[in-house]
Backbone as a chain_set.jsonl record, in Angstrom:
{"seq": "XXXXXXXXXXXXXXXXXXXXXXXXXXXXXXXXXXXXXXXXXXXXXXXXXXXXXXXXXXXXXXXXXXXXXXXXXXXXXXXXXXXXXXXXXXXXXXXXXXXXXXXXXXXXXXXXXXXXXXXXXXXXXXXXXXXXXXXXXXXXXXXXXXXXXXXXXXXXXXXXXXXXXXXXXXXXXXXXXXXXXXXXXXXXXXXXXXXXXXXXXXXXXX", "coords": {"N": [[0.863, -1.202, 0.0], [0.584, 2.136, -0.886], [2.196, 4.929, 0.616], [0.443, 7.704, 1.963], [0.3, 10.747, 0.117], [2.135, 13.571, 1.136], [0.578, 16.532, 2.364], [0.686, 19.695, 0.911], [1.435, 22.565, 2.736], [-0.947, 25.103, 3.061], [-0.798, 28.527, 2.107], [-1.858, 31.454, 3.427], [-3.554, 34.304, 2.002], [-2.998, 36.617, 3.485], [-0.533, 36.002, 4.691], [1.048, 35.888, 2.427], [1.033, 38.542, 1.679], [2.361, 39.761, 3.894], [4.897, 38.547, 3.661], [5.691, 39.511, 1.187], [5.846, 42.218, 1.775], [7.921, 42.263, 3.709], [10.015, 41.384, 2.098], [10.207, 43.527, 0.346], [11.06, 45.511, 2.127], [13.594, 44.562, 2.895], [14.971, 44.91, 0.567], [15.162, 47.591, 0.268], [17.18, 50.424, -0.456], [18.255, 52.067, 1.661], [17.901, 50.49, 3.97], [19.428, 48.23, 3.397], [21.924, 49.431, 3.202], [22.291, 50.208, 5.834], [22.469, 47.73, 7.125], [24.813, 46.793, 5.919], [26.6, 48.673, 6.918], [26.567, 48.078, 9.66], [27.615, 45.489, 9.595], [30.169, 46.036, 8.591], [31.199, 47.577, 10.681], [31.272, 45.665, 12.744], [33.124, 43.897, 11.675], [35.405, 45.544, 11.621], [35.722, 45.906, 14.362], [36.24, 43.251, 15.195], [38.637, 42.74, 13.803], [40.329, 44.712, 14.901], [40.374, 43.858, 17.541], [41.665, 41.35, 17.347], [44.211, 42.162, 16.496], [44.999, 43.768, 18.676], [45.012, 41.922, 20.874], [46.914, 40.121, 20.001], [49.152, 41.74, 19.927], [49.575, 42.623, 22.568], [49.394, 40.411, 24.159], [51.196, 39.185, 25.972], [51.641, 41.031, 27.93], [51.764, 42.086, 31.352], [49.521, 43.419, 32.425], [47.466, 42.43, 30.96], [46.139, 40.455, 32.269], [44.259, 41.774, 33.828], [42.693, 42.777, 31.778], [41.614, 40.418, 30.608], [40.177, 39.535, 32.81], [38.227, 41.535, 33.054], [36.863, 41.194, 30.643], [35.813, 38.715, 31.226], [34.002, 39.474, 33.151], [32.017, 40.467, 31.659], [32.295, 42.829, 30.271], [32.492, 44.62, 27.197], [35.069, 44.138, 24.736], [36.42, 46.47, 23.934], [35.656, 48.311, 25.896], [36.809, 47.07, 28.101], [39.541, 47.35, 27.5], [39.737, 50.147, 27.606], [39.119, 50.655, 30.328], [41.253, 49.385, 31.663], [43.361, 50.905, 30.63], [42.689, 53.544, 31.515], [42.963, 53.228, 34.231], [45.612, 53.369, 34.757], [48.477, 55.298, 35.897], [48.676, 58.678, 34.729], [51.081, 59.448, 33.471], [52.062, 57.066, 32.588], [50.47, 55.946, 30.737], [49.849, 54.307, 27.708], [48.634, 54.322, 24.532], [49.262, 57.923, 24.916], [47.023, 59.604, 25.049], [43.389, 59.732, 25.241], [42.11, 59.958, 22.794], [44.056, 58.954, 21.029], [44.175, 56.331, 21.944], [41.654, 55.433, 21.144], [41.771, 55.589, 18.315], [44.159, 54.319, 17.589], [44.314, 51.849, 18.895], [41.746, 50.777, 19.409], [40.371, 50.715, 17.052], [38.585, 52.708, 16.313], [37.147, 55.744, 14.946], [37.287, 58.061, 16.375], [37.293, 59.371, 19.781], [34.693, 59.589, 20.551], [32.835, 57.561, 21.075], [33.839, 56.5, 23.457], [33.452, 58.651, 25.218], [30.693, 58.63, 25.197], [30.161, 56.15, 26.424], [30.964, 56.705, 29.08], [29.247, 58.768, 29.755], [26.738, 57.581, 29.649], [26.895, 55.296, 31.161], [27.597, 55.003, 34.32], [28.943, 52.982, 35.632], [31.297, 52.47, 34.367], [33.275, 54.399, 35.152], [33.242, 53.807, 37.865], [34.278, 51.228, 37.872], [36.828, 51.721, 36.912], [37.957, 53.15, 39.052], [37.877, 51.168, 41.072], [39.592, 49.26, 39.989], [41.972, 50.675, 39.934], [42.455, 50.982, 42.694], [42.769, 48.302, 43.404], [45.123, 47.712, 42.094], [46.92, 49.283, 43.507], [46.759, 47.957, 45.924], [47.947, 45.54, 45.249], [50.532, 46.382, 45.011], [51.274, 46.938, 47.565], [53.255, 45.777, 49.256], [55.665, 46.512, 47.985], [55.451, 49.276, 48.199], [55.542, 49.691, 50.981], [58.089, 48.664, 51.494], [59.65, 50.531, 50.114], [59.044, 52.795, 51.61], [60.14, 52.125, 54.095], [62.842, 52.007, 53.424], [63.297, 54.676, 52.646], [62.574, 56.072, 55.0], [64.504, 55.181, 56.734], [66.725, 56.474, 55.997], [69.245, 58.689, 56.985], [69.331, 61.243, 56.02], [68.285, 64.629, 56.202], [66.265, 65.305, 54.441], [64.601, 63.164, 54.382], [62.798, 63.419, 56.379], [59.959, 63.7, 56.235], [59.22, 61.164, 55.387], [60.025, 59.594, 57.551], [58.336, 60.642, 59.497], [55.836, 59.892, 58.479], [56.084, 57.091, 58.598], [56.317, 56.672, 61.371], [53.843, 57.635, 62.205], [52.161, 55.708, 61.047], [52.915, 53.54, 62.57], [51.968, 54.293, 64.978], [53.525, 55.565, 66.791], [53.832, 58.233, 66.676], [51.796, 61.002, 67.035], [50.204, 63.571, 65.494], [49.674, 66.912, 66.737], [47.328, 68.014, 65.812], [45.569, 65.945, 65.749], [44.76, 65.42, 68.286], [42.223, 64.775, 70.641], [39.605, 66.445, 72.337], [38.248, 65.008, 74.261], [40.15, 63.243, 75.109], [41.784, 64.625, 76.739], [42.714, 65.969, 79.888], [41.57, 68.597, 82.1], [43.897, 69.871, 83.199], [45.742, 69.243, 81.261], [44.82, 70.736, 79.096], [45.222, 73.336, 80.037], [47.927, 73.538, 79.873], [48.504, 73.78, 77.23], [49.611, 75.866, 74.557], [48.569, 78.92, 72.845], [48.578, 78.455, 70.044], [48.44, 75.67, 69.911], [45.927, 75.244, 71.081], [44.288, 76.503, 69.216], [44.727, 74.923, 66.968], [43.716, 72.526, 67.935], [41.023, 73.181, 68.267], [40.14, 73.506, 65.663], [40.564, 71.099, 64.474], [39.45, 68.019, 62.908], [36.896, 66.462, 64.724], [37.635, 67.803, 66.941], [37.297, 70.507, 69.35], [35.598, 72.16, 67.95], [34.119, 70.373, 66.483]], "CA": [[0.0, 0.0, 0.0], [1.425, 3.328, -0.996], [2.027, 5.925, 1.683], [-0.316, 8.87, 1.503], [1.121, 11.873, -0.337], [2.046, 14.668, 2.113], [-0.139, 17.715, 1.901], [1.457, 20.949, 0.876], [0.74, 23.528, 3.593], [-1.511, 26.237, 2.34], [-0.348, 29.845, 2.542], [-2.982, 32.37, 3.359], [-3.269, 35.571, 1.298], [-2.39, 37.59, 4.418], [0.873, 35.642, 4.845], [1.744, 36.281, 1.202], [1.197, 40.005, 1.73], [3.425, 40.08, 4.864], [6.166, 38.103, 3.095], [6.054, 40.458, 0.133], [6.225, 43.48, 2.418], [9.249, 42.088, 4.3], [10.971, 41.314, 0.997], [10.39, 44.883, -0.15], [11.861, 46.252, 3.105], [14.981, 44.1, 2.856], [15.63, 45.371, -0.653], [15.266, 49.046, 0.252], [18.601, 50.829, -0.433], [18.677, 52.564, 2.972], [17.961, 49.383, 4.926], [20.586, 47.417, 3.034], [23.134, 50.184, 3.545], [22.449, 50.154, 7.293], [22.98, 46.404, 7.448], [26.207, 46.736, 5.486], [27.372, 49.492, 7.841], [26.719, 47.316, 10.905], [28.541, 44.39, 9.311], [31.517, 46.59, 8.484], [31.622, 47.977, 12.028], [31.597, 44.446, 13.474], [34.377, 43.385, 11.114], [36.488, 46.404, 12.113], [35.903, 45.586, 15.777], [36.893, 41.941, 15.31], [40.018, 42.866, 13.334], [41.074, 45.497, 15.889], [40.56, 43.02, 18.726], [42.703, 40.351, 17.059], [45.509, 42.855, 16.486], [45.309, 44.182, 20.044], [45.332, 40.779, 21.729], [48.179, 39.546, 19.532], [50.238, 42.676, 20.232], [49.797, 42.798, 24.009], [49.021, 39.186, 24.858], [52.136, 38.817, 27.039], [51.773, 42.13, 28.897], [51.229, 41.678, 32.659], [48.208, 43.997, 32.682], [46.435, 41.727, 30.206], [45.343, 39.673, 33.223], [43.115, 42.618, 34.169], [41.853, 42.834, 30.576], [40.855, 39.168, 30.503], [39.219, 39.492, 33.922], [37.125, 42.427, 32.715], [36.077, 40.512, 29.609], [35.08, 37.668, 31.917], [32.904, 40.097, 33.888], [30.962, 40.83, 30.712], [32.585, 44.07, 29.573], [32.91, 44.514, 25.803], [36.54, 44.171, 24.725], [36.899, 47.857, 23.86], [35.473, 48.898, 27.216], [37.817, 46.475, 28.984], [40.818, 48.016, 27.196], [39.692, 51.51, 28.12], [39.158, 50.639, 31.795], [42.636, 49.094, 32.06], [44.183, 52.068, 30.254], [42.359, 54.685, 32.371], [43.357, 52.948, 35.619], [47.052, 53.568, 34.888], [48.887, 56.694, 36.111], [48.647, 59.413, 33.462], [52.381, 59.481, 32.8], [52.423, 55.711, 32.16], [49.485, 55.463, 29.78], [50.28, 54.123, 26.319], [49.03, 55.661, 24.095], [49.198, 58.949, 25.951], [45.73, 60.28, 25.127], [42.191, 58.939, 24.998], [41.875, 59.954, 21.358], [45.006, 58.025, 20.406], [43.742, 54.979, 22.299], [40.504, 55.091, 20.314], [42.102, 55.417, 16.897], [45.323, 53.449, 17.367], [44.174, 50.522, 19.507], [40.372, 50.266, 19.451], [39.779, 50.673, 15.72], [37.535, 53.716, 16.205], [37.564, 56.94, 14.22], [37.494, 59.109, 17.378], [36.966, 58.895, 21.133], [33.303, 59.937, 20.842], [32.174, 56.399, 21.67], [34.294, 56.405, 24.849], [32.737, 59.682, 25.978], [29.306, 58.172, 25.319], [30.142, 55.11, 27.47], [31.063, 57.302, 30.408], [28.062, 59.583, 30.009], [25.536, 56.756, 29.765], [27.09, 54.156, 32.062], [28.491, 55.376, 35.431], [29.71, 51.823, 36.094], [32.632, 52.51, 33.744], [34.182, 55.132, 36.05], [33.315, 53.058, 39.123], [35.2, 50.094, 37.674], [38.175, 52.276, 36.791], [38.435, 53.442, 40.406], [38.117, 49.931, 41.815], [40.783, 48.621, 39.436], [43.12, 51.465, 40.404], [42.677, 50.623, 44.1], [43.288, 46.93, 43.472], [46.518, 47.752, 41.661], [47.683, 49.8, 44.643], [46.819, 46.892, 46.926], [48.93, 44.57, 44.799], [51.874, 46.954, 45.183], [51.427, 47.35, 48.961], [54.542, 45.325, 49.797], [56.728, 47.35, 47.424], [55.32, 50.621, 48.751], [56.036, 49.666, 52.357], [59.542, 48.485, 51.432], [60.233, 51.815, 49.715], [58.898, 53.703, 52.747], [61.129, 51.733, 55.098], [64.171, 52.417, 52.94], [63.397, 56.133, 52.694], [62.514, 56.535, 56.393], [65.738, 54.793, 57.41], [67.812, 57.333, 55.5], [69.473, 59.781, 57.948], [69.285, 62.542, 55.351], [67.159, 65.452, 56.691], [65.179, 65.344, 53.46], [63.724, 62.003, 54.605], [62.006, 63.675, 57.59], [58.544, 63.424, 55.986], [59.044, 59.71, 55.329], [60.109, 59.093, 58.923], [57.112, 61.066, 60.172], [54.749, 59.042, 58.003], [56.288, 55.744, 59.117], [56.011, 56.679, 62.801], [52.388, 57.761, 62.32], [51.574, 54.415, 60.722], [53.204, 52.645, 63.682], [51.305, 54.791, 66.178], [54.512, 56.142, 67.705], [53.786, 59.688, 66.575], [50.449, 61.502, 66.786], [50.247, 65.031, 65.333], [48.844, 67.644, 67.689], [46.02, 68.276, 65.22], [44.701, 64.786, 65.921], [44.375, 65.274, 69.682], [40.788, 64.924, 70.871], [39.32, 67.08, 73.624], [37.834, 63.978, 75.203], [41.314, 62.512, 75.594], [42.612, 65.525, 77.528], [42.228, 66.438, 81.178], [41.655, 70.064, 82.204], [45.278, 70.304, 83.393], [46.42, 69.144, 79.964], [44.401, 71.864, 78.271], [45.841, 74.562, 80.542], [49.342, 73.562, 79.515], [48.652, 74.016, 75.802], [49.724, 77.28, 74.2], [47.474, 79.417, 72.002], [48.601, 77.791, 68.739], [47.95, 74.299, 70.085], [44.492, 75.291, 71.321], [43.629, 76.842, 67.962], [44.791, 73.729, 66.118], [42.81, 71.544, 68.519], [39.646, 73.617, 68.046], [39.774, 73.389, 64.248], [40.831, 69.74, 63.975], [38.265, 67.142, 62.838], [36.638, 65.786, 65.984], [38.103, 68.619, 68.051], [36.299, 71.246, 70.099], [34.617, 72.732, 67.041], [33.368, 69.306, 65.83]], "C": [[0.884, 1.231, 0.0], [1.138, 4.284, 0.165], [1.274, 7.116, 1.146], [0.615, 10.025, 1.149], [0.99, 13.037, 0.647], [1.355, 15.882, 1.518], [0.777, 18.93, 1.922], [0.732, 21.979, 1.707], [0.258, 24.712, 2.785], [-1.015, 27.541, 2.94], [-1.489, 30.818, 2.339], [-2.602, 33.621, 2.585], [-2.602, 36.602, 2.206], [-0.904, 37.302, 4.605], [1.672, 36.049, 3.627], [2.004, 37.787, 1.197], [2.326, 40.392, 2.671], [4.795, 39.708, 4.322], [6.644, 39.055, 2.02], [6.517, 41.776, 0.726], [7.621, 43.387, 3.025], [10.324, 42.042, 3.226], [11.263, 42.695, 0.448], [11.266, 45.703, 0.796], [13.329, 45.868, 3.005], [15.72, 44.587, 1.622], [15.689, 46.881, -0.754], [16.733, 49.46, 0.353], [19.073, 51.275, 0.948], [18.83, 51.462, 3.983], [19.181, 48.516, 4.655], [21.886, 48.117, 3.392], [23.389, 50.151, 5.037], [22.993, 48.803, 7.734], [24.445, 46.277, 7.087], [27.095, 47.522, 6.439], [27.607, 48.754, 9.159], [27.704, 46.169, 10.722], [29.976, 44.894, 9.26], [32.057, 46.999, 9.853], [32.031, 46.758, 12.848], [32.911, 43.853, 12.987], [35.561, 44.215, 11.595], [36.782, 46.109, 13.571], [36.655, 44.27, 15.953], [38.365, 42.016, 14.896], [40.874, 43.61, 14.352], [41.343, 44.669, 17.139], [41.661, 41.989, 18.506], [44.086, 40.979, 17.094], [45.927, 43.22, 17.897], [45.759, 43.004, 20.901], [46.614, 40.096, 21.299], [49.352, 40.426, 19.94], [50.579, 42.69, 21.715], [49.521, 41.535, 24.819], [49.901, 38.824, 26.032], [52.292, 39.901, 28.098], [51.146, 41.724, 30.232], [49.844, 42.23, 32.938], [47.096, 43.335, 31.876], [45.599, 40.82, 31.108], [44.091, 40.457, 33.626], [42.148, 42.708, 32.982], [40.989, 41.582, 30.459], [39.813, 39.066, 31.609], [38.004, 40.361, 33.627], [36.235, 41.817, 31.626], [35.234, 39.411, 30.246], [33.91, 38.203, 32.723], [31.753, 40.504, 32.973], [31.179, 42.147, 30.002], [32.947, 43.766, 28.125], [34.42, 44.733, 25.735], [37.078, 45.592, 24.669], [36.754, 48.549, 25.207], [36.502, 48.357, 28.2], [39.175, 47.123, 28.763], [40.829, 49.41, 27.793], [39.81, 51.545, 29.636], [40.578, 50.361, 32.288], [43.519, 50.3, 31.797], [43.95, 53.229, 31.22], [42.77, 54.468, 33.82], [44.851, 53.143, 35.836], [47.358, 55.028, 35.232], [49.019, 57.405, 34.765], [49.982, 59.378, 32.729], [52.844, 58.107, 32.328], [51.436, 55.14, 31.145], [50.068, 55.409, 28.363], [49.092, 53.551, 25.556], [48.745, 56.72, 25.164], [47.813, 59.561, 26.112], [44.572, 59.328, 24.809], [41.887, 58.85, 23.501], [42.792, 58.985, 20.627], [44.648, 56.578, 20.722], [42.611, 54.524, 21.38], [40.912, 54.758, 18.886], [43.215, 54.417, 16.651], [45.131, 52.027, 17.868], [42.77, 49.928, 19.374], [39.71, 50.206, 18.083], [38.616, 51.628, 15.535], [38.054, 54.927, 15.438], [37.809, 58.124, 15.146], [37.16, 58.53, 18.743], [35.529, 59.234, 21.516], [32.569, 58.791, 21.519], [32.571, 56.254, 23.138], [33.569, 57.429, 25.713], [31.282, 59.277, 26.196], [29.186, 57.085, 26.382], [30.058, 55.75, 28.839], [29.828, 58.12, 30.749], [26.838, 58.722, 30.309], [25.67, 55.619, 30.776], [28.078, 54.518, 33.173], [29.345, 54.214, 35.929], [31.107, 51.8, 35.499], [33.618, 53.19, 34.679], [34.318, 54.426, 37.398], [34.32, 51.918, 38.994], [36.629, 50.564, 37.508], [38.755, 52.534, 38.169], [38.747, 52.16, 41.177], [39.351, 49.204, 41.297], [42.04, 49.353, 39.876], [43.467, 51.1, 41.842], [43.268, 49.227, 44.213], [44.746, 46.871, 43.041], [47.415, 48.293, 42.771], [47.823, 48.727, 45.719], [47.852, 45.843, 46.546], [50.354, 45.059, 45.051], [52.156, 47.35, 46.633], [52.796, 46.976, 49.519], [55.685, 46.193, 49.294], [56.683, 48.765, 47.992], [55.882, 50.679, 50.168], [57.557, 49.509, 52.375], [60.228, 49.79, 51.065], [60.15, 52.822, 50.856], [59.921, 53.397, 53.821], [62.522, 52.202, 54.688], [64.349, 53.926, 53.034], [63.43, 56.639, 54.129], [63.783, 56.211, 57.163], [66.926, 55.643, 56.989], [68.018, 58.495, 56.47], [69.428, 61.165, 57.332], [68.088, 63.342, 55.863], [65.987, 65.501, 55.713], [64.194, 64.186, 53.647], [62.835, 62.193, 55.834], [60.534, 63.313, 57.379], [58.275, 61.921, 55.94], [59.107, 59.103, 56.728], [58.839, 59.434, 59.698], [55.939, 60.178, 59.779], [54.864, 57.637, 58.579], [55.919, 55.666, 60.6], [54.512, 56.843, 63.05], [51.704, 56.425, 62.076], [51.773, 53.423, 61.859], [52.494, 53.067, 64.965], [52.258, 55.394, 67.179], [54.522, 57.662, 67.664], [52.361, 60.096, 66.226], [50.523, 63.019, 66.657], [49.308, 65.707, 66.319], [47.445, 67.874, 67.141], [45.045, 67.123, 65.428], [44.281, 64.569, 67.381], [42.884, 65.541, 69.828], [40.562, 65.539, 72.251], [38.971, 66.03, 74.665], [38.994, 63.19, 75.777], [42.165, 63.352, 76.535], [41.911, 65.888, 78.841], [42.329, 67.96, 81.231], [43.074, 70.565, 82.384], [46.046, 70.254, 82.079], [46.073, 70.337, 79.086], [45.071, 73.156, 78.718], [47.29, 74.668, 80.123], [49.568, 73.795, 78.028], [48.759, 75.505, 75.521], [48.6, 77.653, 73.233], [47.416, 78.704, 70.657], [48.058, 76.368, 68.83], [46.432, 74.281, 70.285], [43.727, 75.606, 70.042], [43.607, 75.628, 67.03], [43.826, 72.668, 66.606], [41.367, 71.889, 68.213], [39.204, 73.412, 66.613], [39.987, 72.004, 63.682], [39.537, 68.948, 63.891], [38.083, 66.391, 64.147], [37.096, 66.572, 67.183], [36.961, 69.388, 68.696], [35.222, 71.825, 69.204], [33.77, 71.675, 66.381], [32.258, 68.849, 66.691]], "O": [[1.817, 1.343, 0.795], [0.003, 4.423, 0.622], [1.453, 7.496, -0.012], [1.617, 10.244, 1.83], [-0.124, 13.454, 0.966], [1.522, 16.212, 0.344], [1.544, 19.135, 2.863], [-0.438, 22.266, 1.455], [0.972, 25.246, 1.937], [-0.834, 27.641, 4.154], [-2.011, 30.981, 1.236], [-1.421, 33.964, 2.524], [-1.747, 37.367, 1.762], [-0.096, 38.229, 4.673], [2.814, 36.495, 3.74], [3.062, 38.244, 0.764], [3.157, 41.235, 2.333], [5.755, 40.459, 4.495], [7.829, 39.376, 1.935], [7.469, 42.382, 0.236], [8.421, 44.311, 2.884], [11.413, 42.588, 3.405], [12.405, 43.015, 0.12], [12.106, 46.487, 0.354], [14.207, 46.731, 3.027], [16.948, 44.67, 1.621], [16.2, 47.416, -1.738], [17.466, 48.903, 1.17], [20.17, 50.908, 1.37], [19.772, 51.471, 4.776], [19.885, 48.116, 5.583], [22.84, 47.477, 3.833], [24.536, 50.075, 5.478], [23.863, 48.726, 8.601], [25.234, 45.722, 7.852], [28.212, 47.101, 6.74], [28.707, 48.795, 9.711], [28.533, 45.91, 11.595], [30.886, 44.271, 9.809], [33.234, 46.79, 10.149], [33.028, 46.805, 13.57], [33.715, 43.366, 13.782], [36.606, 43.663, 11.938], [37.942, 46.063, 13.981], [37.586, 44.178, 16.753], [39.232, 41.435, 15.549], [42.0, 43.204, 14.641], [42.418, 44.766, 17.73], [42.498, 41.778, 19.384], [45.023, 40.407, 17.652], [47.078, 43.009, 18.279], [46.782, 43.088, 21.581], [47.333, 39.547, 22.134], [50.427, 39.919, 20.262], [51.753, 42.761, 22.079], [49.425, 41.596, 26.044], [49.428, 38.221, 26.995], [53.013, 39.699, 29.075], [50.096, 41.081, 30.242], [49.056, 41.579, 33.624], [45.92, 43.635, 32.076], [44.477, 40.456, 30.754], [43.006, 39.89, 33.753], [40.931, 42.716, 33.166], [39.781, 41.671, 30.239], [38.706, 38.575, 31.388], [36.874, 39.968, 33.918], [35.009, 41.915, 31.685], [34.085, 39.195, 29.859], [32.936, 37.488, 32.959], [30.662, 40.841, 33.435], [30.337, 42.558, 29.203], [33.625, 42.777, 27.846], [34.987, 45.431, 26.576], [38.094, 45.889, 25.297], [37.642, 49.296, 25.616], [37.012, 49.1, 29.039], [39.886, 47.416, 29.724], [41.811, 49.816, 28.415], [40.532, 52.384, 30.177], [41.056, 51.014, 33.215], [44.331, 50.676, 32.641], [44.91, 53.835, 31.696], [42.912, 55.436, 34.567], [45.32, 53.089, 36.973], [46.572, 55.911, 34.89], [49.428, 56.797, 33.776], [50.014, 59.289, 31.502], [53.913, 57.993, 31.728], [51.555, 53.983, 30.742], [50.698, 56.359, 27.899], [48.598, 52.466, 25.863], [48.085, 56.455, 26.169], [47.461, 59.997, 27.208], [44.755, 58.276, 24.198], [41.464, 57.807, 23.003], [42.362, 58.279, 19.716], [44.799, 55.698, 19.875], [42.6, 53.391, 20.899], [40.456, 53.767, 18.315], [43.225, 53.739, 15.624], [45.723, 51.094, 17.323], [42.621, 48.713, 19.241], [38.596, 49.697, 17.962], [37.749, 51.391, 14.693], [39.263, 55.109, 15.299], [38.466, 59.089, 14.756], [36.793, 57.361, 18.863], [35.181, 59.173, 22.696], [31.772, 59.013, 22.43], [31.732, 55.921, 23.975], [33.122, 57.11, 26.815], [30.708, 59.547, 27.251], [28.231, 57.082, 27.159], [29.207, 55.399, 29.657], [29.407, 58.16, 31.905], [25.999, 59.094, 31.129], [24.668, 55.044, 31.2], [29.285, 54.358, 32.988], [30.366, 54.435, 36.58], [32.009, 51.179, 36.061], [34.677, 52.637, 34.975], [35.389, 54.446, 38.005], [35.116, 51.675, 39.902], [37.557, 49.87, 37.924], [39.904, 52.186, 38.439], [39.768, 52.079, 41.86], [40.082, 48.594, 42.078], [43.06, 48.725, 40.16], [44.64, 50.928, 42.174], [44.164, 48.992, 45.023], [45.518, 46.069, 43.566], [48.537, 47.82, 42.954], [48.873, 48.602, 46.349], [48.552, 45.314, 47.41], [51.266, 44.262, 45.275], [53.153, 48.017, 46.911], [53.429, 47.791, 50.191], [56.569, 46.571, 50.062], [57.72, 49.382, 48.237], [56.612, 51.608, 50.514], [58.237, 50.147, 53.179], [61.268, 50.128, 51.631], [61.071, 53.614, 51.054], [60.509, 54.312, 54.398], [63.281, 52.726, 55.504], [65.405, 54.41, 53.443], [64.214, 57.531, 54.454], [64.108, 56.888, 58.138], [68.008, 55.537, 57.566], [67.067, 59.223, 56.757], [69.481, 62.162, 58.051], [66.985, 62.802, 55.954], [64.846, 65.717, 56.12], [63.08, 64.228, 53.127], [62.19, 61.246, 56.286], [59.923, 62.687, 58.246], [57.23, 61.458, 56.396], [58.332, 58.204, 57.053], [58.33, 58.614, 60.462], [55.149, 59.762, 60.626], [53.866, 57.053, 59.0], [55.282, 54.707, 61.034], [53.969, 56.263, 63.99], [50.783, 56.047, 62.8], [50.922, 52.566, 62.097], [52.424, 52.299, 65.924], [51.861, 55.708, 68.301], [55.142, 58.308, 68.508], [51.784, 59.608, 65.254], [50.874, 63.694, 67.625], [48.276, 65.149, 66.693], [46.479, 67.925, 67.903], [43.834, 67.301, 65.299], [43.531, 63.638, 67.678], [42.351, 66.45, 69.192], [41.246, 65.192, 73.214], [39.359, 66.153, 75.826], [38.852, 62.539, 76.812], [43.157, 62.862, 77.076], [40.697, 66.084, 78.891], [43.1, 68.55, 80.475], [43.442, 71.58, 81.792], [46.892, 71.107, 81.81], [46.942, 70.886, 78.409], [45.448, 73.981, 77.886], [47.829, 75.77, 80.027], [50.707, 73.987, 77.603], [48.088, 76.314, 76.161], [47.786, 76.81, 72.855], [46.331, 78.379, 70.176], [47.319, 75.913, 67.957], [45.735, 73.425, 69.74], [42.653, 75.054, 69.801], [42.597, 75.344, 66.387], [43.187, 71.985, 65.805], [40.564, 71.0, 67.93], [38.024, 73.169, 66.359], [39.633, 71.746, 62.532], [38.625, 69.158, 64.691], [39.018, 65.752, 64.63], [36.98, 66.107, 68.317], [35.802, 68.983, 68.609], [34.073, 71.973, 69.62], [32.767, 72.022, 65.757], [31.509, 67.95, 66.308]]}, "num_chains": 1, "name": "protein.A"}
């Protein structure tokens, strides 16, 4: 027995009209040009990303770049956040405009300005990355402070003062609290000390 012949699904007149309308839209010159423009922009982005990652793949700060990409940031935004978190005199390229045109494959930094204007999380992430970089360098900073504070040169006075403050061995007069002083202690302070005490945060005026 022969199998029944499958029925060809019928197409309603309304469906034919919608299909014809969609076909007409897709062939409109302006619509096609917009699609081509989006395709070209995506291709430029992909090409710029490949060049960037090949050029800087071994750089130590690329760990931060990959982490940002893992958080969901677009690759261009991740590059910008890493770049902006660096000290100004260590940024390569030196300017935001050069970063946009030389590394991100953009024609200007207008897109970067738009990111920051429309998404406050960009600047928040820059600040948090900057702080994390300082935390990573904490050991080196303390070692440099110890070396400078140990120098008998009078020019190292500020470093010694800072080190002693951190250790709690030196407390500036401006940090004295009225609540920590007895009346006899206050009477022994001169006019300058009393004025400094009154204007210090948490002092008599606070």
